[in-house]
C-alpha positions in Angstrom: -28.4 -15.6 -8.8 -31.7 -14.1 -7.7 -33.6 -15.8 -10.4 -32.6 -19.2 -9.1 -33.5 -18.1 -5.5 -36.9 -16.9 -6.8 -37.6 -20.2 -8.6 -36.4 -22.1 -5.5 -38.9 -20.1 -3.3 -41.7 -20.8 -5.8 -41.0 -24.5 -5.8 -40.6 -24.7 -2.0 -43.9 -22.8 -1.2 -46.1 -24.4 -3.9 -48.0 -26.3 -1.2 -48.6 -23.2 0.8 -49.8 -21.5 -2.4 -52.4 -24.2 -3.0 -53.4 -24.1 0.7 -54.0 -20.4 0.5 -55.9 -20.8 -2.8 -58.2 -23.4 -1.2 -58.9 -21.1 1.8 -59.9 -18.4 -0.7 -62.4 -20.8 -2.3 -60.2 -21.5 -5.4 -60.4 -25.3 -5.6 -59.1 -27.6 -8.3 -62.5 -27.7 -10.0 -62.5 -23.9 -10.3 -62.5 -23.0 -14.0 -59.6 -20.5 -13.4 -57.7 -22.6 -10.9 -54.5 -22.7 -12.9 -54.7 -19.0 -13.7 -54.9 -18.1 -10.0 -52.0 -20.4 -9.1 -49.9 -18.9 -11.9 -50.7 -15.4 -10.6 -49.7 -16.6 -7.1 -46.5 -18.0 -8.3 -45.7 -14.8 -10.1 -46.4 -12.9 -6.9 -44.0 -15.2 -4.9 -41.4 -14.8 -7.6 -41.6 -11.0 -7.4 -41.3 -11.2 -3.6 -38.3 -13.5 -3.7 -36.4 -11.7 -6.5 -35.4 -8.9 -4.1 -33.4 -11.4 -1.9 -29.9 -12.8 -2.4 -30.4 -16.1 -0.5 -33.2 -18.3 0.8 -32.3 -17.6 4.5 -32.8 -13.9 4.2 -36.1 -14.5 2.4 -37.3 -16.8 5.1 -36.1 -14.4 7.8 -38.1 -11.5 6.3 -41.2 -13.6 5.3 -42.0 -16.0 8.1 -44.4 -18.7 7.2 -47.4 -17.0 8.9 -46.5 -13.7 7.3 -46.1 -15.2 3.9 -49.4 -17.0 4.3 -51.2 -13.8 5.1 -49.4 -12.0 2.2 -50.6 -14.6 -0.2 -54.1 -14.7 1.3 -54.5 -10.9 0.8 -53.0 -11.2 -2.7 -55.6 -13.8 -3.7 -58.5 -11.8 -2.2 -57.3 -8.7 -4.1 -56.9 -10.7 -7.3 -60.4 -12.2 -7.0 -61.8 -8.7 -6.4 -60.2 -7.4 -9.5 -61.5 -10.4 -11.5 -65.0 -9.7 -10.3 -64.7 -6.0 -11.2 -63.6 -7.0 -14.7 -66.6 -9.4 -15.0 -69.0 -6.6 -13.8 -67.7 -4.3 -16.4 -68.1 -6.9 -19.1 -71.7 -7.6 -17.9 -72.4 -3.9 -17.9 -71.2 -3.6 -21.5 -73.3 -6.5 -22.6 -76.4 -5.3 -20.7 -76.2 -1.8 -22.2 -75.5 -3.3 -25.7 -72.2 -1.6 -26.0 -69.5 -3.0 -28.2 -66.2 -4.0 -26.6 -63.1 -3.0 -28.4 -61.9 -6.0 -30.4 -58.5 -7.5 -30.2 -57.9 -6.6 -33.8 -58.3 -2.9 -32.9 -55.8 -3.3 -30.1 -53.4 -5.1 -32.4 -53.7 -2.3 -35.0 -52.8 0.3 -32.4 -49.9 -1.8 -31.3 -48.7 -2.2 -34.9 -48.9 1.5 -35.5 -46.9 2.2 -32.3 -44.2 -0.3 -33.4 -44.2 1.2 -36.9 -43.8 4.7 -35.6 -41.0 3.6 -33.3 -39.2 2.0 -36.2 -39.7 5.2 -38.2 -38.3 7.3 -35.4 -35.3 5.0 -35.0 -34.3 5.2 -38.6 -34.3 9.0 -38.6 -31.1 10.9 -38.1 -30.5 13.0 -35.0 -31.7 16.2 -36.6 -35.1 14.8 -37.6 -35.5 13.2 -34.2 -35.0 16.7 -32.6 -37.6 18.0 -35.1 -40.1 15.5 -33.9 -39.3 16.2 -30.3 -39.8 19.9 -31.0 -43.1 19.3 -32.7 -44.3 17.3 -29.7 -43.7 20.3 -27.4 -40.2 19.7 -26.1 -39.3 23.3 -27.1 -41.2 26.3 -28.3 -41.4 26.8 -32.1 -42.7 29.6 -34.3 -45.6 28.9 -36.6 -43.3 29.0 -39.6 -40.8 26.5 -38.1 -43.6 24.1 -37.2 -44.8 24.2 -40.8 -41.3 23.7 -42.1 -40.7 20.7 -39.8 -44.0 19.1 -40.7 -43.2 19.6 -44.4 -39.7 17.9 -44.1 -41.0 15.1 -41.9 -44.1 14.5 -43.9 -42.0 13.5 -47.0 -39.9 11.1 -44.9 -43.1 9.7 -43.2 -44.8 9.1 -46.5 -41.7 7.4 -48.0 -41.3 5.2 -44.9 -45.0 4.1 -44.7 -45.4 3.3 -48.4 -43.6 0.1 -47.5 -46.3 -0.9 -45.1 
């Protein structure tokens, strides 16, 4: 029910969204115009998703209050965009290499693989991993034993990758 209310609010206040974007200097010729509007729609959606009906939303967010909320949202979003661009410029000026998307993808793939590995373990082995990660104190001998047991299963699982 709230999803339909949220989408209704986004459709109803699309014109207000564009008006606020224009006031913030984001015109239709702006290269990121659609991105800004999409972020504004998402912000409206999040605001409206907490309400059960349109009347309660409109009572809480009067038109002037909603205008001000969207205005400050766009200004904050622009500030964050400029900060990101400043960081990118700094990296390029200093000759530093930005992490590539492939490195991020590899990290993500390893996280997914480890999650799959953890999910296929039985409860005892999951407790062993939790203990190794510091959930409970272990003696040096128990840590070595847990590592030995888990290393075999880890190697067997990741040979398939």
